[in-house]
TORZA-633194 format. One line per 8 residues: number of its first residue (from 1); their letters; for each residue x, y, z negated of C-alpha. Coordinates in nm, 2 decimals. Each point is the difference from the previous one (the first is absolute). Layout:
<nodes>
NUM> a> X/Y/Z  ...
</nodes>
This chain:
<nodes>
1> xxxxxxxx> 0.00/0.00/0.00  0.14/0.34/0.10  -0.12/0.29/-0.20  0.09/0.37/0.04  0.20/0.15/-0.28  -0.08/0.37/0.05  -0.16/0.21/-0.27  -0.37/0.04/0.05
9> xxxxxxxx> -0.30/0.21/-0.08  -0.22/-0.10/-0.29  -0.30/-0.16/0.15  -0.32/-0.13/-0.14  0.00/-0.24/0.29  0.12/-0.35/-0.05  0.25/-0.27/0.06  0.06/-0.07/0.37
17> xxxxxxxx> 0.37/0.08/-0.05  0.18/0.06/-0.32  0.32/0.21/-0.02  0.26/0.10/-0.26  -0.02/0.36/-0.09  0.20/0.25/-0.20  -0.14/0.07/-0.34  -0.12/0.35/0.08
25> xxxxxxxx> -0.19/-0.10/0.31  -0.32/-0.19/0.03  -0.05/-0.36/0.10  -0.20/-0.21/0.23  -0.24/-0.20/-0.20  -0.12/-0.35/0.03  -0.52/-0.91/-0.51  0.27/0.15/-0.21
33> xxxxxxxx> 0.25/-0.26/-0.08  -0.04/0.12/-0.35  0.23/-0.18/-0.24  -0.13/-0.22/-0.29  0.29/-0.10/-0.21  0.17/0.11/-0.31  0.03/0.37/-0.04  -0.22/0.30/-0.04
41> xxxxxxxx> -0.33/-0.02/0.19  -0.22/0.28/0.10  -0.34/0.03/0.17  0.14/0.28/0.21  0.07/0.35/-0.13  -0.19/0.29/0.15  0.07/-0.03/0.37  -0.15/0.31/0.15
49> xxxxxxxx> -0.07/0.37/-0.06  -0.25/0.11/0.26  -0.24/0.29/0.02  -0.30/-0.23/0.01  -0.33/0.15/0.13  -0.31/-0.19/0.10  -0.08/0.02/0.38  -0.30/0.21/-0.08
57> xxxxxxxx> 0.23/0.26/-0.15  0.23/0.02/0.30  -0.10/0.25/0.27  -0.02/-0.10/0.37  0.26/0.14/0.22  0.33/0.18/-0.04  0.36/-0.05/0.09  0.25/-0.13/-0.26
65> xxxxxxxx> 0.37/0.07/0.03  0.21/-0.28/-0.14  0.38/0.02/-0.03  0.22/-0.29/0.12  0.38/-0.02/0.02  0.02/-0.02/0.37  -0.21/-0.06/0.31  -0.05/-0.38/0.02
73> xxxxxxxx> 0.25/-0.14/0.25  -0.26/-0.26/0.11  -0.37/-0.08/-0.04  0.08/-0.37/0.00  0.03/-0.11/-0.36  0.18/-0.32/0.10  0.30/0.17/0.15  0.33/0.03/-0.19
81> xxxxxxxx> -0.01/0.38/-0.01  -0.36/0.03/-0.13  -0.02/0.22/-0.30  -0.24/0.13/-0.26  -0.18/0.22/0.25  -0.05/-0.30/0.23  -0.15/-0.20/-0.29  -0.23/0.29/-0.09
89> xxxxxxxx> -0.13/0.04/0.35  -0.05/-0.38/0.03  -0.21/0.00/-0.32  -0.22/0.28/0.13  -0.05/-0.14/0.35  0.03/-0.38/0.01  -0.15/-0.30/-0.16  0.15/-0.13/-0.32
97> xxxxxxxx> -0.16/-0.32/-0.11  0.11/0.04/-0.35  0.07/0.32/-0.19  0.17/0.04/-0.34  -0.16/0.12/-0.32  0.17/0.22/-0.26  0.18/-0.30/-0.14  0.13/-0.13/0.33
105> xxxxxxxx> -0.25/-0.28/0.03  -0.15/-0.07/0.35  -0.36/0.07/0.06  -0.21/-0.10/0.30  -0.09/0.30/0.22  -0.36/-0.07/0.08  0.00/0.26/0.28  0.20/-0.26/0.19
113> xxxxxxxx> -0.04/-0.34/-0.16  -0.30/-0.13/-0.20  0.18/-0.32/-0.11  0.35/-0.14/0.02  0.11/-0.32/-0.17  0.21/-0.32/0.04  -0.25/-0.25/0.14  0.24/-0.30/0.04
121> xxxxxxxx> 0.34/-0.11/-0.13  0.01/-0.35/0.16  0.16/-0.07/0.23  0.07/0.37/0.05  -0.09/0.32/-0.18  -0.28/0.18/0.18  -0.12/0.35/-0.09  -0.34/0.10/0.13
129> xxxxxxxx> -0.09/0.36/0.04  -0.36/0.11/0.04  0.02/0.34/0.17  -0.25/0.29/-0.05  -0.22/-0.02/0.31  0.01/0.38/0.02  0.38/0.01/0.03  0.11/0.12/0.34
137> xxxxxxxx> 0.28/0.19/0.16  -0.05/0.36/0.13  0.00/-0.14/0.35  -0.32/-0.19/-0.08  0.15/-0.35/-0.02  -0.08/-0.20/-0.32  0.28/-0.08/-0.23  0.05/-0.38/0.04
145> xxxxxxxx> 0.21/-0.30/0.04  0.18/0.14/0.31  0.15/0.28/-0.22  0.12/-0.25/-0.26  0.15/-0.23/0.26  0.18/0.28/0.18  0.15/0.14/-0.32  0.11/-0.35/-0.11
153> xxxxxxxx> 0.18/-0.05/0.33  0.16/0.34/-0.01  0.13/-0.04/-0.36  0.06/-0.37/-0.02  0.36/0.03/0.11  -0.02/-0.24/0.30  0.00/0.28/0.26  0.32/0.21/-0.02
161> xxxxxxxx> -0.15/0.26/0.23  -0.20/0.14/-0.29  0.22/0.22/-0.22  -0.14/-0.08/-0.34  0.12/0.09/-0.34  -0.15/-0.30/-0.17  -0.13/-0.35/0.08  -0.07/-0.13/-0.36
169> xxxxxxxx> -0.32/-0.19/-0.02  -0.08/0.03/0.37  0.28/-0.25/0.07  -0.19/-0.26/-0.21  -0.31/0.02/0.22  -0.06/-0.29/0.24  -0.32/0.11/0.15  -0.29/0.25/0.00
177> xxxxxxxx> -0.35/-0.07/0.13  -0.35/0.14/0.00  -0.22/-0.16/-0.26  -0.37/-0.06/0.00  -0.07/0.32/0.19  0.17/0.31/0.13  0.03/0.15/-0.34  0.19/-0.29/-0.16
185> xxxxxxxx> 0.37/-0.06/0.03  0.19/-0.31/-0.12  0.37/0.02/-0.06  0.20/-0.33/-0.03  0.34/-0.01/-0.17  0.28/-0.24/0.09  0.12/0.02/-0.36  -0.18/0.13/-0.31
193> xxxxxxxx> 0.01/0.37/-0.05  -0.10/0.15/-0.33  0.01/0.36/0.11  -0.25/-0.04/0.29  -0.19/0.30/-0.13  0.30/0.22/0.11  -0.06/-0.08/0.37  -0.19/0.21/0.26
201> xxxxxxxx> 0.02/0.31/-0.21  0.01/0.21/0.20  -0.15/-0.17/0.30  0.07/0.15/0.34  -0.21/-0.04/0.31  0.11/-0.23/0.28  0.07/0.32/0.20  0.30/0.04/-0.23
209> xxxxxxxx> 0.11/-0.35/-0.08  -0.09/-0.16/0.34  0.32/0.11/0.18  0.36/0.08/-0.11  -0.01/0.33/0.18  -0.31/0.12/-0.19  0.13/-0.13/-0.33  0.36/0.13/0.04
217> xxxxxxxx> -0.07/0.33/0.18  -0.36/0.12/0.04  -0.09/-0.06/-0.36  0.28/0.22/-0.12  -0.20/0.31/0.09  -0.35/-0.12/0.09  -0.26/-0.23/-0.13  -0.22/-0.11/0.29
225> xxxxxxxx> -0.28/-0.10/-0.23  -0.07/0.03/-0.37  -0.24/-0.14/-0.25  0.00/0.22/-0.31  -0.16/0.32/-0.13  0.26/0.21/0.19  0.16/0.00/0.34  0.33/0.16/0.11
233> xxxxxxxx> -0.07/0.31/0.20  0.36/0.13/0.04  0.36/-0.08/-0.09  0.21/0.31/0.04  0.36/-0.07/-0.09  0.10/0.36/0.08  -0.25/0.15/-0.24  0.06/-0.28/-0.24
241> xxxxxxxx> -0.37/-0.09/-0.03  -0.23/-0.30/0.05  -0.37/0.09/0.03  -0.26/-0.25/-0.09  -0.37/0.07/0.07  -0.32/-0.17/-0.10  -0.06/-0.32/0.20  -0.35/0.02/0.15
249> xxxxxxxx> 0.00/-0.38/0.06  0.05/-0.08/-0.37  -0.28/-0.21/-0.14  0.08/0.05/-0.37  -0.07/0.30/-0.21  0.07/0.31/0.20  0.33/0.18/-0.07  -0.06/0.31/-0.20
257> xxxxxxxx> 0.29/0.19/0.16  -0.02/0.13/0.36  0.38/-0.01/0.02  0.30/-0.12/-0.19  0.33/0.15/0.10  0.32/-0.16/-0.11  0.27/0.26/0.00  0.38/-0.05/-0.03
265> xxxxxxxx> 0.11/0.23/-0.29  0.34/-0.03/-0.18  -0.05/-0.06/-0.36  0.19/0.31/-0.10  -0.26/0.21/0.19  -0.32/-0.16/-0.13  -0.05/0.20/-0.32  0.02/0.32/0.21
273> xxxxxxxx> -0.24/-0.13/0.26  -0.25/-0.11/-0.26  0.02/0.35/-0.16  -0.06/0.17/0.34  -0.30/-0.23/0.08  0.17/-0.18/0.29  -0.04/-0.35/-0.16  -0.27/-0.18/-0.18
281> xxxxxxxx> 0.17/-0.32/-0.11  0.38/-0.06/-0.05  0.21/-0.24/-0.20  0.26/0.20/-0.18  0.33/-0.08/-0.18  -0.03/0.02/-0.38  0.24/0.30/0.01  -0.26/0.20/0.18
289> xxxxxxxx> -0.27/-0.06/-0.26  0.04/0.32/-0.19  -0.02/0.22/0.32  -0.31/-0.18/0.12  -0.18/0.02/-0.33  0.03/0.38/0.01  -0.18/0.01/0.33  -0.36/0.11/-0.02
297> xxxxxxxx> -0.25/-0.25/0.13  0.24/-0.29/0.00  0.00/-0.30/-0.23  0.24/-0.29/-0.05  -0.08/-0.38/-0.02  0.25/-0.24/-0.14  0.01/-0.38/-0.01  0.25/-0.28/0.03
305> xxxxxxxx> 0.09/-0.05/0.36  -0.02/-0.33/0.19  0.38/0.00/0.00  0.29/-0.05/-0.25  0.34/0.15/-0.05  0.30/-0.24/-0.03  0.37/0.00/-0.02  0.16/-0.22/0.27
313> xxxxxxxx> 0.32/-0.17/-0.09  0.20/-0.11/0.30  0.12/-0.35/-0.09  0.17/-0.08/0.34  0.36/0.11/-0.08  0.23/0.13/-0.26  -0.06/-0.02/-0.38  -0.38/-0.01/0.04
321> xxxxxxxx> 0.03/-0.34/0.18  0.05/-0.14/-0.35  -0.34/-0.05/-0.16  0.15/0.08/-0.34  0.09/0.34/0.11  -0.34/0.06/0.15  -0.16/-0.11/-0.33  0.23/0.24/-0.19
329> xxxxxxxx> -0.10/0.29/0.22  -0.37/-0.09/-0.03  0.01/-0.04/-0.38  0.19/0.33/-0.05  -0.30/0.19/0.15  -0.27/0.12/-0.23  -0.30/-0.03/0.23  -0.24/0.12/-0.26
337> xxxxxxxx> 0.19/0.33/-0.03  0.00/0.05/0.38  -0.37/-0.08/0.03  -0.08/0.24/-0.28  0.20/0.28/0.15  -0.19/-0.04/0.34  -0.35/-0.08/-0.11  -0.06/0.15/-0.35
345> xxxxxxxx> 0.01/0.36/0.13  -0.28/-0.09/0.24  -0.21/-0.16/-0.27  0.02/-0.34/0.16  0.08/-0.33/-0.18  0.37/0.02/-0.07  0.08/-0.37/-0.01  0.29/-0.16/0.19
353> xxxxxxxx> -0.11/-0.24/0.28  0.04/-0.37/-0.09  -0.10/-0.16/0.33  0.12/0.01/0.36  -0.31/-0.14/0.15  -0.30/0.13/-0.20  -0.03/0.36/-0.12  -0.15/0.11/-0.33
361> xxxxxxxx> -0.31/0.15/0.17  -0.07/-0.34/0.16  -0.21/-0.26/-0.18  0.21/-0.28/-0.15  0.33/0.20/-0.04  0.25/-0.18/-0.22  0.35/0.11/-0.12  0.26/-0.26/0.09
369> xxxxxxxx> 0.31/0.22/-0.07  0.09/-0.24/-0.29  0.16/-0.22/0.27  0.27/0.27/0.02  0.00/0.12/-0.36  -0.06/0.32/-0.18  0.23/0.31/0.01  0.30/-0.10/-0.21
377> xxxxxxxx> 0.32/0.19/0.02  0.20/-0.25/-0.20  -0.13/-0.29/0.21  0.08/0.19/0.32  0.36/0.06/-0.12  0.03/-0.37/-0.09  -0.12/-0.10/0.35  0.27/0.23/0.16
385> xxxxxxxx> 0.26/-0.15/-0.23  -0.10/-0.35/0.10  0.04/0.10/0.36  0.35/0.12/-0.07  -0.07/0.38/-0.03  0.18/0.12/-0.32  -0.04/0.34/-0.16  0.32/0.21/-0.05
393> xxxxxxxx> 0.12/0.00/-0.36  -0.15/0.28/-0.21  0.24/0.28/-0.10  0.04/0.09/-0.36  -0.29/0.22/-0.11  -0.19/-0.05/0.33  -0.37/-0.04/-0.02  -0.20/-0.26/0.19
401> xxxxxxxx> -0.11/0.09/0.35  -0.27/0.26/0.01  -0.22/0.11/0.29  0.30/0.03/0.24  0.16/0.29/0.18  -0.11/0.14/0.34  0.22/0.16/0.27  -0.16/0.12/0.32
409> xxxxxxxx> 0.18/0.04/0.33  -0.22/0.08/0.31  -0.27/-0.26/0.01  0.19/-0.24/-0.23  -0.06/0.00/-0.38  0.22/-0.22/-0.21  -0.11/-0.12/-0.35  0.31/-0.11/-0.19
417> xxxxxxxx> -0.02/-0.22/-0.31  0.21/0.08/-0.30  0.14/-0.35/-0.01  -0.01/-0.16/0.34  -0.01/-0.38/0.06  0.26/-0.13/0.24  0.11/-0.33/0.15  0.35/-0.07/0.15
425> xxxxxxxx> 0.08/0.37/-0.06  -0.30/0.12/0.20  -0.28/0.20/-0.16  -0.36/-0.11/0.05  -0.15/0.28/0.22  -0.34/-0.02/0.17  -0.12/0.22/0.28  -0.37/0.11/-0.03
433> xxxxxxxx> -0.15/0.13/0.32  -0.28/0.25/-0.02  -0.18/0.22/0.26  0.12/0.36/0.00  -0.33/0.18/-0.06  -0.16/-0.17/-0.29  -0.01/0.16/-0.35  -0.18/-0.30/-0.15
441> xxxxxxxx> 0.28/-0.23/0.13  0.26/0.23/-0.13  -0.15/-0.03/-0.35  -0.05/-0.38/0.01  0.33/-0.07/0.16  0.18/0.22/-0.25  -0.17/-0.17/-0.30  0.11/-0.34/0.14
449> xxxxxxxx> 0.35/0.11/0.05  0.03/0.13/-0.35  -0.14/-0.33/-0.14  0.26/-0.19/0.19  0.28/0.22/-0.13  -0.09/-0.13/-0.35  0.11/-0.35/0.10  0.31/0.13/0.17
457> xxxxxxxx> -0.12/0.01/0.36  0.10/0.30/0.22  -0.27/0.11/0.25  0.04/0.21/0.31  -0.33/0.16/0.11  0.02/0.05/0.37  -0.27/0.22/0.15  -0.06/-0.07/0.37
465> xxxxxxxx> -0.22/0.15/0.27  -0.36/-0.09/-0.05  -0.05/-0.09/0.37  0.25/-0.29/-0.01  -0.05/-0.11/-0.36  -0.17/-0.33/0.07  0.13/-0.09/0.34  0.37/0.10/-0.05
473> xxxxxxxx> 0.04/-0.09/-0.36  -0.27/-0.22/-0.15  -0.07/-0.23/0.29  0.37/0.00/0.09  0.10/-0.10/-0.35  0.22/0.31/-0.05  -0.06/0.04/-0.37  0.06/-0.16/-0.34
481> xxxxxxxx> -0.30/0.15/-0.16  -0.30/0.18/0.16  -0.34/0.13/-0.10  -0.30/-0.05/0.22  -0.36/-0.12/-0.02  -0.20/-0.29/0.12  -0.38/0.01/0.06  -0.20/-0.23/-0.22
489> xxxxxxxx> -0.21/-0.27/0.16  -0.32/-0.19/-0.04  0.17/-0.28/0.18  0.35/-0.03/-0.15  0.07/-0.36/0.11  -0.03/0.13/0.36  0.12/0.35/-0.02  0.28/-0.03/-0.25
497> xxxxxxxx> 0.17/-0.31/0.15  0.23/0.20/0.23  0.10/0.23/-0.29  0.12/-0.28/-0.22  0.09/-0.28/0.25  0.35/-0.14/-0.03  0.22/0.15/0.27  0.12/-0.26/0.26
505> xxxxxxxx> 0.28/0.01/0.26  -0.11/0.12/0.34  0.12/-0.17/0.33  0.24/0.29/0.06  0.16/-0.05/-0.34  -0.16/0.29/-0.17  -0.23/-0.03/-0.30  -0.37/0.00/0.08
513> xxxxxxxx> -0.17/0.18/-0.30  -0.35/0.08/0.13  -0.09/0.27/-0.26  0.20/-0.14/-0.28  0.24/0.30/-0.01  0.14/-0.11/-0.34  0.12/-0.32/0.18  -0.07/-0.21/-0.30
521> xxxxxxxx> -0.23/-0.30/0.02  -0.04/-0.36/-0.09  -0.15/-0.31/0.16  -0.23/-0.03/-0.30  -0.15/0.34/0.05  -0.06/-0.08/0.37  -0.16/-0.33/-0.08  -0.23/0.15/-0.27
529> xxxxxxxx> -0.12/0.28/0.22  -0.05/-0.25/0.29  -0.20/-0.23/-0.22  -0.21/0.29/-0.14  -0.08/0.11/0.36  -0.13/-0.34/0.08  -0.19/-0.07/-0.32  -0.37/0.04/0.04
537> xxxxxxxx> -0.06/-0.06/-0.37  0.01/0.36/-0.14  0.11/-0.10/-0.35  0.29/-0.21/0.14  0.10/0.28/0.24  0.01/0.25/-0.29  0.23/-0.24/-0.20  0.23/-0.04/0.29
545> xxxxxxxx> 0.02/0.37/0.06  0.07/0.06/-0.37  0.29/-0.25/0.00  0.14/0.16/0.31  0.00/0.34/-0.16  0.18/-0.13/-0.31  0.27/-0.14/0.23  0.03/0.32/0.19
553> xxxxxxxx> 0.06/0.18/-0.33  0.27/-0.26/-0.09  0.17/0.05/0.33  0.05/0.37/-0.09  0.00/0.14/0.35  -0.30/0.23/-0.05  -0.08/0.17/-0.33  -0.35/0.15/-0.01
561> xxxxxxxx> -0.02/0.33/-0.19  -0.36/0.12/0.01  -0.31/0.02/0.20  0.03/0.32/0.20  -0.22/0.29/-0.07  -0.25/0.12/0.27  -0.06/0.37/-0.04  -0.26/0.15/0.24
569> xxxxxxxx> -0.10/0.37/0.02  -0.34/0.07/0.14  -0.24/0.29/0.02  -0.27/-0.01/-0.27  -0.26/-0.02/0.28  0.13/-0.33/0.13  -0.21/-0.31/-0.07  0.11/-0.36/-0.02
577> xxxxxxxx> 0.37/0.05/0.05  0.29/0.00/-0.23  0.26/-0.25/-0.14  -0.13/-0.33/0.14  0.27/-0.24/-0.12  -0.09/-0.33/0.15  -0.36/0.09/0.08  -0.10/0.02/0.37
585> xxxxxxxx> -0.20/0.32/0.04  -0.34/0.01/0.16  0.08/0.26/0.26  -0.37/0.05/0.08  -0.06/0.14/-0.35  0.29/0.25/0.00  -0.10/0.36/0.04  -0.08/0.32/-0.19
593> xx> -0.24/0.05/-0.29  -0.33/0.16/0.07
</nodes>
């Protein structure tokens, strides 16, 4: 699976493609594999903060101006460069058989499907979809088996002419056929697939998926047919806008808005544009909160985002290839302090994240960080010593290492320990790569570096150009430590496998890492996620996912820090928008208060 690694706009769309993002930007969002094992369980903390208004209280008409990070590079959510804007447009214009609630659980969208269930498991898994008879494309053609079949063939991975970002799930399908009538579709799987609810959301018409040219090229800028409350009127890359208008062919509840305009606005300019009445809705960085709250007629909504911040530890070379050193680094970090520093000022739950696969706002969250161990400086120092990294002798009267000393030079900041650890005469020094324009990362990265200085580790914080942060450094493995986010998922056995899969040698001799940029993995993790993805018994699937998460913690390649905050500013007249977290918005209900 090939996924894009560029930063993306925050989008209340969903999960066609998931990408890694810098901590100050938004994320593309996506039957929770909720863990049920030892640890702290939660029914899901508050997952949304939306300006909820009944449809009767929303006026008909109007144009809403919604900020995104950039004009979407494609309207095809299954291409590798699809971003948050792509997902948002897809959610407003195309069928999604299942949407997500505020706790990341899938819910049948009855505008498209009246029933969907596994109707057979022997000899093969069969899922039967009963489609809403009213569901039809804007060109007049009913939504039906032909659309399912065409999308399967485009995304199944057997035809290299289709440039797809993901094949997961579609590659398990062995056949699709019409059921008892034109409104029933039967999908047969060659091997069991637990995350079948993830498929066909979004569903594209055959006019997009029926040919490689339409899929690869036409759908980047045009959607020949839609089936949602909105349709795409115009995509203007020069103006940086995408204009959606009410779809007259929509059979569901009529969209309240006449027009929804997605406008590319740099985050640094959003507070000013809100103040000057040029925007109605905009996700903002926490640092802009005070400026926005001083703006008359603008409110702020805050909730845990459907994404999490993590420290990536590159275990492919050098000292970090030793698991003991990775464990020492991880156990030197006070994750609770970091989470509190980021989340407490926003009034959000300030608890460190204890799971790679299920977030606290999802049902069934459990903390498995005990597989790594608690923050323990003495134990971290002992692990380093066991790996051969010895501290320099203390000088007479010298105190134990404190918070470290910093020295800046250009884009490089060095945090020096008072008493460094060394091996064979070489000091242990780690290079942390951060994007250049990120105050939040500066703070988090600095805190981590000072924590590492306490155990004798020197940290060089190297700030690099934002544009090349992922491709040139993270994806290329050019870092020891790095901070970036991953979206959460309702389908972790499918979506998170490439992130934690054990790297394997490629035919050309290089290392094939998929999206495992830490380059740390094990056969056991792969096997557990594979089994979870094939386990149709929900309880067994949850147990397998929980065990996989514990082993991911033990491998110490990715250290979750906190569930990211989602901070959205909106005019006080806006209805049914805000910080959605995992929840899929009902775009037909978004508008302005009467």
